[in-house]
C-alpha positions as CSV (number, residue, x, y, z in Angstrom):
1,X,-8.7,-23.6,9.8
2,X,-7.6,-20.6,11.7
3,X,-10.4,-18.5,13.3
4,X,-10.1,-14.7,12.6
5,X,-8.3,-13.2,15.5
6,X,-10.0,-11.0,17.9
7,X,-7.9,-8.0,17.2
8,X,-8.5,-8.3,13.4
9,X,-12.2,-7.7,13.8
10,X,-13.7,-4.5,12.7
11,X,-12.4,-1.7,15.1
12,X,-12.2,2.1,15.1
13,X,-8.7,3.4,14.4
14,X,-7.5,6.9,15.0
15,X,-4.6,6.1,12.6
16,X,-4.2,3.2,10.1
17,X,-2.8,0.1,11.6
18,X,-0.4,-1.2,9.0
19,X,1.4,-3.5,11.3
20,X,-1.8,-5.2,12.1
21,X,-2.7,-5.6,8.5
22,X,0.6,-7.2,7.7
23,X,0.2,-9.5,10.8
24,X,-3.1,-10.7,9.6
25,X,-1.7,-11.3,6.1
26,X,1.2,-13.4,7.5
27,X,-1.0,-15.4,10.0
28,X,-3.6,-16.1,7.2
29,X,-0.9,-17.1,4.8
30,X,0.5,-19.5,7.5
31,X,-3.1,-21.0,7.8
32,X,-3.6,-21.2,4.1
33,X,-0.3,-23.4,3.7
34,X,-2.0,-25.9,6.1
35,X,-4.5,-26.7,3.5
36,X,-3.9,-30.4,2.6
37,X,-2.1,-30.5,-0.8
38,X,-4.5,-33.2,-2.3
39,X,-7.3,-30.5,-2.0
40,X,-8.4,-28.4,-5.0
41,X,-8.7,-24.7,-4.0
42,X,-11.4,-22.7,-5.9
43,X,-10.6,-19.1,-6.7
44,X,-13.7,-16.9,-6.9
45,X,-12.9,-13.6,-8.5
46,X,-14.5,-10.4,-9.6
47,X,-14.8,-9.9,-13.4
48,X,-13.4,-6.4,-13.6
49,X,-9.9,-5.4,-14.4
50,X,-8.9,-5.4,-10.6
51,X,-10.6,-8.7,-10.1
52,X,-9.0,-10.3,-13.1
53,X,-5.5,-9.1,-11.8
54,X,-6.3,-10.5,-8.3
55,X,-7.2,-13.9,-9.7
56,X,-4.2,-14.0,-11.9
57,X,-1.9,-13.2,-8.9
58,X,-3.5,-15.8,-6.8
59,X,-3.4,-18.4,-9.5
60,X,0.3,-17.5,-10.2
61,X,1.2,-18.2,-6.5
62,X,-0.9,-21.4,-6.4
63,X,1.1,-22.7,-9.6
64,X,4.4,-21.8,-7.7
65,X,3.2,-23.8,-4.7
66,X,2.2,-26.7,-7.0
67,X,-1.4,-26.5,-5.8
68,X,-4.5,-27.7,-7.7
69,X,-7.1,-24.9,-8.4
70,X,-10.3,-24.2,-10.2
71,X,-11.7,-20.8,-11.1
72,X,-15.0,-19.0,-11.0
73,X,-15.4,-15.4,-12.0
74,X,-18.6,-13.3,-11.0
75,X,-19.9,-9.9,-11.9
76,X,-21.3,-9.8,-8.3
77,X,-22.3,-12.1,-5.5
78,X,-26.0,-13.2,-5.7
79,X,-28.0,-15.9,-4.0
80,X,-28.0,-17.7,-7.3
81,X,-24.2,-17.6,-7.7
82,X,-23.6,-18.7,-4.2
83,X,-25.9,-21.6,-4.7
84,X,-23.7,-22.8,-7.6
85,X,-20.6,-22.4,-5.6
86,X,-22.2,-24.4,-2.8
87,X,-22.9,-27.3,-5.2
88,X,-19.3,-27.4,-6.4
89,X,-17.0,-30.2,-4.8
90,X,-14.2,-27.9,-3.6
91,X,-14.1,-27.6,0.2
92,X,-11.7,-24.6,0.2
93,X,-12.5,-21.4,-1.5
94,X,-10.6,-18.0,-2.0
95,X,-12.8,-15.0,-2.7
96,X,-10.6,-12.2,-4.3
97,X,-11.7,-8.6,-4.9
98,X,-15.2,-9.5,-3.6
99,X,-16.9,-11.0,-0.7
100,X,-16.5,-8.4,2.1
101,X,-19.7,-6.6,0.9
102,X,-21.6,-9.8,1.1
103,X,-20.0,-11.6,3.9
104,X,-23.4,-12.4,5.7
105,X,-24.7,-14.2,2.6
106,X,-21.4,-16.0,2.1
107,X,-21.1,-17.1,5.7
108,X,-24.7,-18.3,5.9
109,X,-25.0,-19.9,2.5
110,X,-21.5,-21.5,2.3
111,X,-21.3,-22.7,5.9
112,X,-20.0,-26.1,4.4
113,X,-16.9,-24.5,3.0
114,X,-13.6,-23.0,4.5
115,X,-13.3,-19.6,3.0
116,X,-10.7,-16.9,2.7
117,X,-11.8,-13.5,1.6
118,X,-9.1,-11.1,0.2
119,X,-10.9,-7.9,-0.6
120,X,-10.6,-4.1,-0.4
121,X,-14.3,-3.1,-0.6
122,X,-16.1,-1.6,2.3
123,X,-17.1,-4.0,5.0
124,X,-20.8,-5.1,5.4
125,X,-20.9,-6.4,9.1
126,X,-19.0,-7.2,12.2
127,X,-20.4,-10.9,12.4
128,X,-17.6,-13.4,12.9
129,X,-18.0,-16.6,10.9
130,X,-16.1,-19.6,12.1
131,X,-15.4,-20.8,8.5
132,X,-14.2,-17.5,7.1
133,X,-11.0,-15.7,7.3
134,X,-11.5,-12.1,6.1
135,X,-8.5,-10.1,4.9
136,X,-9.4,-6.5,4.2
137,X,-7.6,-3.3,4.9
138,X,-10.7,-1.5,6.2
139,X,-10.6,-3.8,9.2
140,X,-7.4,-1.9,10.1
141,X,-8.5,1.6,9.4
142,X,-6.8,1.5,5.9
143,X,-8.8,3.0,3.1
144,X,-9.1,0.2,0.5
145,X,-10.8,2.7,-1.9
146,X,-7.6,4.7,-2.4
147,X,-4.6,2.9,-0.7
148,X,-4.8,-0.6,-2.2
149,X,-6.7,-2.5,-4.6
150,X,-8.1,-6.1,-4.5
151,X,-5.2,-7.1,-6.7
152,X,-2.7,-5.4,-4.2
153,X,-4.3,-7.2,-1.1
154,X,-3.8,-10.5,-2.9
155,X,-0.1,-9.7,-4.0
156,X,0.7,-8.9,-0.4
157,X,-0.9,-12.1,0.8
158,X,0.9,-14.2,-1.8
159,X,4.2,-12.7,-1.0
160,X,3.7,-14.2,2.4
161,X,2.5,-17.4,0.9
162,X,5.4,-17.9,-1.4
163,X,8.2,-16.5,0.7
164,X,8.5,-13.3,-1.4
165,X,8.7,-15.3,-4.7
166,X,5.6,-13.9,-6.5
167,X,7.5,-10.6,-7.2
168,X,6.9,-10.6,-10.9
169,X,3.2,-10.1,-10.2
170,X,3.8,-6.7,-8.5
171,X,3.2,-5.0,-11.8
172,X,0.0,-6.7,-12.3
173,X,-1.1,-5.5,-8.9
174,X,-0.4,-1.9,-10.1
175,X,-2.5,-2.6,-13.2
176,X,-5.4,-3.7,-10.9
177,X,-4.9,-0.5,-8.8
178,X,-5.1,1.6,-12.1
179,X,-8.2,-0.4,-13.2
180,X,-9.9,0.7,-9.9
181,X,-9.0,4.3,-10.5
182,X,-6.6,4.5,-7.5
183,X,-3.9,6.4,-9.3
184,X,-4.3,10.1,-8.6
185,X,-1.0,12.0,-9.4
186,X,0.8,9.0,-8.0
187,X,-0.1,6.3,-5.4
188,X,-0.7,6.3,-1.8
189,X,1.1,4.2,0.9
190,X,0.6,0.4,0.2
191,X,0.1,0.9,-3.6
192,X,3.2,3.1,-3.5
193,X,5.2,0.4,-1.9
194,X,4.0,-2.2,-4.4
195,X,4.9,0.1,-7.2
196,X,8.5,0.7,-5.7
197,X,8.9,-3.0,-5.6
198,X,8.0,-3.4,-9.3
199,X,10.3,-0.4,-10.3
200,X,13.2,-1.6,-8.2
201,X,12.9,-5.1,-9.8
202,X,12.9,-3.5,-13.3
203,X,9.3,-4.8,-14.0
204,X,7.8,-1.3,-14.4
205,X,9.0,2.1,-15.3
206,X,7.3,5.5,-14.6
207,X,7.5,8.2,-17.2
208,X,6.0,11.6,-17.3
209,X,4.0,12.5,-20.4
210,X,0.9,14.1,-21.9
211,X,-2.3,13.1,-20.2
212,X,-3.9,11.2,-23.0
213,X,-5.3,7.8,-22.9
214,X,-4.2,5.4,-25.5
215,X,-0.7,6.9,-26.1
216,X,0.7,3.4,-27.0
217,X,-2.0,2.5,-29.6
218,X,-3.8,5.6,-31.0
219,X,-2.9,8.2,-33.7
220,X,-2.1,11.6,-32.2
221,X,-5.0,13.2,-33.9
222,X,-7.3,10.6,-32.2
223,X,-5.8,11.4,-28.9
224,X,-6.5,15.1,-29.4
225,X,-10.1,14.5,-30.8
226,X,-11.3,12.2,-28.1
227,X,-9.4,13.6,-25.1
228,X,-11.5,14.3,-22.0
229,X,-8.5,15.0,-19.8
230,X,-6.7,17.7,-21.9
231,X,-9.4,20.1,-22.9
232,X,-8.3,22.0,-26.0
233,X,-11.0,24.5,-27.3
234,X,-11.6,24.0,-31.0
235,X,-9.7,20.7,-31.1
236,X,-11.5,18.1,-28.9
237,X,-14.5,16.5,-30.6
238,X,-13.4,17.3,-34.1
239,X,-11.3,15.1,-36.4
240,X,-10.5,18.0,-38.8
241,X,-9.9,20.4,-35.9
242,X,-7.3,17.9,-34.5
243,X,-5.6,17.3,-37.8
244,X,-5.4,21.0,-38.6
245,X,-4.0,21.7,-35.1
246,X,-1.1,19.5,-35.8
247,X,-0.5,21.0,-39.2
248,X,-0.5,24.4,-37.7
249,X,2.3,23.4,-35.3
250,X,4.2,22.2,-38.3
251,X,3.6,18.5,-37.5
252,X,2.8,16.3,-40.3
253,X,0.2,13.8,-38.8
254,X,1.1,11.1,-41.1
255,X,4.0,8.9,-42.1
256,X,4.5,6.8,-45.0
257,X,3.3,4.0,-42.9
258,X,0.1,5.7,-41.8
259,X,-1.1,8.1,-39.0
260,X,1.6,9.2,-36.5
261,X,1.6,8.0,-32.8
262,X,3.3,9.9,-30.1
263,X,6.2,7.4,-30.4
264,X,6.8,8.5,-34.0
265,X,7.4,12.3,-33.1
266,X,10.9,13.5,-33.0
267,X,12.0,15.4,-29.8
268,X,11.5,18.6,-31.5
269,X,8.0,17.7,-32.7
270,X,7.0,16.6,-29.1
271,X,8.3,20.0,-27.9
272,X,6.1,21.7,-30.5
273,X,2.9,19.6,-29.5
274,X,3.4,20.4,-25.8
275,X,4.0,24.2,-26.5
276,X,1.0,24.3,-29.0
277,X,-1.4,22.6,-26.3
278,X,-0.3,25.1,-23.5
279,X,-0.7,28.1,-25.8
280,X,-4.0,27.1,-27.1
281,X,-5.3,26.5,-23.5
282,X,-3.8,29.7,-22.3
283,X,-5.6,31.6,-25.0
284,X,-9.0,30.0,-24.6
285,X,-9.1,28.6,-21.0
286,X,-7.7,29.3,-17.6
287,X,-6.2,26.1,-16.6
288,X,-3.1,24.8,-14.7
289,X,-0.4,24.0,-17.2
290,X,0.6,21.0,-15.2
291,X,-2.8,19.5,-15.7
292,X,-1.9,18.3,-19.2
293,X,0.8,16.0,-17.8
294,X,0.6,12.6,-16.0
295,X,2.6,9.6,-15.1
296,X,2.6,6.6,-17.5
297,X,3.2,3.3,-15.9
298,X,5.0,1.2,-18.5
299,X,5.6,-2.6,-18.3
300,X,9.1,-3.5,-19.1
301,X,9.7,-5.9,-21.8
302,X,6.2,-5.4,-23.5
303,X,6.3,-4.3,-27.2
304,X,6.1,-0.6,-27.8
305,X,2.7,0.6,-29.2
306,X,1.0,-2.4,-27.5
307,X,-1.8,-2.1,-25.0
308,X,0.1,-4.4,-22.7
309,X,2.9,-1.8,-22.6
310,X,0.8,0.9,-20.8
311,X,-0.7,-0.1,-17.5
312,X,-3.8,2.1,-18.1
313,X,-4.5,0.5,-21.4
314,X,-3.7,-2.9,-20.1
315,X,-6.5,-2.4,-17.5
316,X,-8.8,-1.2,-20.1
317,X,-8.0,-4.5,-22.1
318,X,-8.7,-6.5,-19.0
319,X,-11.8,-4.8,-18.3
320,X,-13.0,-5.6,-21.8
321,X,-12.4,-9.3,-21.2
322,X,-14.6,-9.1,-18.1
323,X,-17.3,-7.2,-19.7
324,X,-17.7,-9.7,-22.5
325,X,-17.6,-12.6,-19.9
326,X,-14.2,-13.7,-21.0
327,X,-12.3,-13.2,-17.8
328,X,-10.2,-16.3,-18.3
329,X,-8.6,-14.7,-21.4
330,X,-7.5,-11.6,-19.3
331,X,-6.2,-13.9,-16.6
332,X,-4.1,-15.6,-19.2
333,X,-2.8,-12.3,-20.5
334,X,-1.8,-11.4,-17.0
335,X,0.1,-14.6,-16.7
336,X,1.9,-13.7,-19.9
337,X,0.4,-16.6,-22.0
338,X,1.0,-15.4,-25.7
339,X,-2.2,-17.2,-27.2
340,X,-4.3,-15.6,-24.5
341,X,-2.7,-12.1,-25.1
342,X,-3.6,-12.4,-28.8
343,X,-7.2,-13.4,-27.8
344,X,-7.4,-10.5,-25.5
345,X,-6.4,-8.2,-28.3
346,X,-9.3,-9.5,-30.5
347,X,-11.7,-9.4,-27.6
348,X,-10.7,-5.6,-27.2
349,X,-12.1,-5.1,-30.8
350,X,-15.3,-6.9,-29.8
351,X,-15.7,-4.8,-26.8
352,X,-15.3,-1.5,-28.6
353,X,-18.2,-2.6,-31.0
354,X,-20.3,-3.3,-28.0
355,X,-19.4,0.0,-26.4
356,X,-20.3,1.8,-29.5
357,X,-23.6,-0.1,-29.6
358,X,-24.3,1.0,-26.0
359,X,-23.5,4.7,-26.6
360,X,-25.6,4.8,-29.8
361,X,-28.6,3.2,-28.0
362,X,-28.3,5.8,-25.4
363,X,-28.1,8.6,-28.0
364,X,-31.2,7.1,-29.8
365,X,-33.2,6.7,-26.6
366,X,-32.2,9.9,-24.7
367,X,-35.5,11.5,-25.1
368,X,-37.7,8.3,-24.7
369,X,-39.2,6.6,-21.6
370,X,-36.0,4.6,-21.1
371,X,-34.1,7.7,-19.9
372,X,-35.4,9.8,-17.0
373,X,-33.8,13.2,-16.8
374,X,-34.1,15.4,-13.7
375,X,-32.0,18.4,-12.5
376,X,-29.5,16.4,-10.6
377,X,-29.8,12.8,-12.0
378,X,-30.3,10.7,-15.0
379,X,-31.8,7.2,-14.8
380,X,-31.2,4.9,-17.8
381,X,-33.2,1.7,-18.1
382,X,-31.7,-0.2,-21.0
383,X,-33.7,-3.4,-20.2
384,X,-32.5,-6.0,-22.5
385,X,-30.9,-3.6,-25.2
386,X,-27.4,-3.3,-23.6
387,X,-25.3,-6.1,-22.1
388,X,-25.5,-6.0,-18.3
389,X,-21.8,-6.2,-18.0
390,X,-21.5,-3.1,-20.1
391,X,-24.0,-0.8,-18.2
392,X,-21.5,0.4,-15.8
393,X,-19.0,1.2,-18.5
394,X,-21.7,3.4,-20.2
395,X,-22.4,5.1,-17.0
396,X,-18.7,5.9,-16.5
397,X,-18.3,7.3,-19.9
398,X,-21.4,9.5,-19.4
399,X,-20.1,10.6,-16.0
400,X,-16.9,12.1,-17.8
401,X,-19.1,14.0,-20.4
402,X,-18.6,17.7,-20.8
403,X,-22.2,17.9,-21.9
404,X,-23.7,16.7,-18.5
405,X,-23.5,19.2,-15.5
406,X,-21.2,18.4,-12.7
407,X,-22.7,16.5,-9.7
408,X,-25.3,14.8,-11.8
409,X,-25.9,11.3,-10.8
410,X,-25.9,8.6,-13.6
411,X,-28.0,5.5,-12.6
412,X,-28.1,2.8,-15.2
413,X,-30.0,-0.5,-15.4
414,X,-29.7,-3.5,-17.7
415,X,-31.1,-7.1,-17.4
416,X,-29.3,-10.3,-16.7
417,X,-30.4,-13.6,-18.1
418,X,-31.7,-14.9,-14.8
419,X,-34.5,-12.5,-14.2
420,X,-32.4,-10.1,-12.3
421,X,-31.3,-6.5,-13.2
422,X,-27.7,-5.1,-12.9
423,X,-27.5,-1.6,-11.6
424,X,-24.6,1.0,-11.8
425,X,-24.3,4.4,-10.1
426,X,-21.8,7.0,-11.1
427,X,-21.6,10.8,-10.7
428,X,-20.3,13.4,-12.9
429,X,-17.1,15.0,-11.4
430,X,-16.8,12.4,-8.6
431,X,-17.0,15.0,-5.7
432,X,-15.3,13.8,-2.5
433,X,-18.3,14.7,-0.4
434,X,-20.6,12.0,-2.1
435,X,-20.4,8.3,-1.2
436,X,-22.2,6.4,-4.0
437,X,-22.1,3.1,-2.1
438,X,-23.9,4.5,0.7
439,X,-26.6,6.2,-1.6
440,X,-27.3,2.8,-3.4
441,X,-27.5,1.1,-0.1
442,X,-30.2,3.5,0.9
443,X,-32.2,2.8,-2.2
444,X,-31.9,-0.9,-1.6
445,X,-33.0,-0.5,1.9
446,X,-35.9,1.6,0.9
447,X,-37.4,-1.0,-1.3
448,X,-36.2,-3.9,1.3
449,X,-34.8,-6.0,-1.6
450,X,-31.5,-6.6,-3.5
451,X,-27.9,-6.5,-2.7
452,X,-25.3,-3.7,-3.3
453,X,-21.7,-3.1,-3.2
454,X,-18.8,-0.9,-4.6
455,X,-16.9,2.1,-3.5
456,X,-17.6,5.8,-2.8
457,X,-17.0,6.8,-6.3
458,X,-18.5,3.8,-8.2
459,X,-21.3,1.5,-6.9
460,X,-23.7,-1.0,-8.1
461,X,-26.5,-3.4,-7.1
462,X,-28.6,-6.3,-8.2
463,X,-32.3,-6.7,-7.9
464,X,-35.1,-8.9,-9.3
465,X,-36.2,-7.6,-12.6
466,X,-39.9,-7.5,-11.4
467,X,-38.6,-4.9,-8.9
468,X,-37.2,-2.4,-11.4
469,X,-40.3,0.0,-11.1
470,X,-40.0,0.2,-7.3
471,X,-36.3,0.7,-7.6
472,X,-36.5,3.5,-10.0
473,X,-39.2,5.3,-7.9
474,X,-37.1,4.9,-4.7
475,X,-33.9,6.0,-6.4
476,X,-35.7,9.1,-7.8
477,X,-36.8,10.2,-4.3
478,X,-33.4,9.6,-2.7
479,X,-31.3,11.2,-5.4
480,X,-33.6,14.3,-5.3
481,X,-33.2,14.3,-1.5
482,X,-29.4,14.2,-1.8
483,X,-29.6,17.4,-3.9
484,X,-32.0,19.1,-1.3
485,X,-29.6,18.2,1.5
486,X,-26.6,19.7,-0.3
487,X,-28.4,22.9,-1.0
488,X,-29.5,23.5,2.5
């Protein structure tokens, strides 16, 4: 197995080294192809949307290469999960969308394996392990939080692996990037190159439209009612307000088949809707008119009004598969398996039920000992009441709430079945000056226990459940200190 080359170790770059990153991808792919064809390759992927896309892209390439593979998906890397992987018979492992943040544990506990890590999360250490090839944009001064997702890294790797014959998965790489919140009025550098490839090959099309989530699947009045991106005073949050708003514009919200979706509107009605939103916002709020528009990334060939059609909705559907521990269904959907796509749609219904349960639990317990509210943070300990895979989603929803003050930290905890606790950290407004991964690492270091990972805008950790009290105490102190430091 190729040892990681000296020039690919962690270095300080004045400018991103894209050539070096591509060279590492190419060299690593050449090394990978030398794995004996009679060996089964175990793919170990993250269970979020980006991780599911990354796993699907890797599996698609292995199928093209006629390689045998097995699959494991993990919410995070823990000592227990590594022990399970250690006991498996496969000698060759590929970690996708995870591994860089836990490379020391992987290197030490899986010294008997030959490992490829394809990741975009921030790096843990500079230790060079003989049995590991780590491919990560951060090594080359490229920001993996914004420029490329885990799925994107895997896509680029598999293009070298297959001789540019994994092209159909470019659109799945874009779904992964959107799932990891890397789209911000467009894509940067590497993601933009992957998008261009997908568009040029007529796999994806980009259209400008209103900044609503769920355009493909939800009635217009629901888009208005639940929108957190287009704020319309007197309309958002109210079913009757949304319906009356449409009627006032001369738009009948219903057809003889049911409630109208955006796709049911005539060109004239679409113009009325846009004009009505602009006028309502001009009258009641000082906002940029362009803020109501966004890019829609549409998968060519998918049925209109399907969540598989819009990349943002597709990412949410994949996330639902991971959160309900059914990542394999999401992977099958990415591989365009009809049966798996049908199962993923049913899973989305189940996911929404779990989400409602989580939100209702929070509302019911907002003023109990389970929720600590301070000036600049909220700590939620759901214990066994919310699925641990859902606690990050709850935190993300609360971080977008108009009822919680900007720059408020949302720290959420829920218990796994193995006497550990899953932790999620978000912040309302996602200010650029705050790095949530650094903050959660400080808390872990303060109690000298647990493991952490993630990005600057979304981070998490795992601790033993009997350390919850210590963690909450340390978190309270550190989050308060962050606020004091910002005010000075």
